[in-house]
Phi, psi and omega in degrees: 000137180287164189282336187235029176305128178072015182248158179248131180238139174246134177233118172268157187060041185269009188280337188196174174058221179300324177297314175299311182299324183289316184301315175301324179290314177305310184298320177302328180269016169093000177283148162277136185246128169265116184253130175233150171188181171257358173269092184295318187295316183274342171295320180291327181292318173308314178302315186292326178292324183290315184293322182299329180268014182087007181265182180241125183206156183224141173254131173227120180296132175210130167266107190292352182275355181251116183305314184298321183295316180296315179301323186284329178299313181290320176296319175302318179297312181296320183296322182280320187245348171088356183197171174217122179248325187221151180212139177237102178273089195260329187306128182195165178227156186271321187074170180273145187272150176162161181305147181312308190295345178264354175288149182254164179301321185290325179291324173297312179295317186295320181282312181300318184295328177271308190289322185251303180303322184287331179287314177299313177304313182302312181286329174307321184258339173292312185307309181303313177306317182286322177295326175298336184260359181095359177143184181167187175220145186228133170245122178257146181273108173258231185176159166300343174290348175267354175244336180232174175254142173231120180302142179077007180228044188299312187290312176308310185302309183300319175300312184284329171299317177301326177296321180288327174291324174298315182301311180300314185293318177299318182300314180301311189291332182263347192303317178285351183261005173079022171245118181264135188231117178230171175232149168250140185241072185294148163282196184295131188234144182287084187229156173305322181300316182287319177301323176290326176302315184292324179293319185283324177231082182309336181295336182284354184301323176287326187292334188289341175246023185270069184216159180308323182284347174059033176208166167280157172290158175254145181302330177293328183292317180286326184291327182296322183288320177300314183290319172307310183298332178276348188272159173303338180291349179245040189297334184249023181243121175209151177075012187261144176246098187272121178283125175235081198224011188058017179092016183301316183284001174257002179283000000 
């Protein structure tokens, strides 16, 4: 029996990278998957990949920094499938690297609005939907940058530290109501976002493998952890920020 038979999973930022890998992983385990993103072409491609493998999926365009769009995303999920059991709040942006004092208010807002406000908004609308169904599980996308400091990534670091704080507080609030809420903290993972970062800042090339395993993570490795945390196999785990980093944070 699959882990998520008769269940519905939502993945934001599901057009590529870790989000796409997670959407495919949920589908393989029997979930109907709602994929959201702002990249319509690649989001639809994720849905097509799921359907081609015999799964059930729907794409809903969503800018997670906009409350009305997130509310519509959850409403569309309930209208189509009648329930929401799992959510992976994965949508995020990296922003440009540079010294803190050179960052602009616009850069702060663009990163914070997606990475932190977007996670808050998603939980704001996901939690009532899950409560109506008797419970559920949420995984928020943080980062090793939510556990460590990285020079020239002040705004991104702040956003991911904030995600971990939100996760812990929400987990406490919902624990007795049968909703578990955790975060994953990937190290450098082989995704388009990391590839772009290395292109823009070649000095980061060595940093991406600066862990005891001496390699980047794979999107599928992060996706497997997300699926686990959403499953009944993680029934006593909540409020945690799980490092998936090849040992980077233990050095």
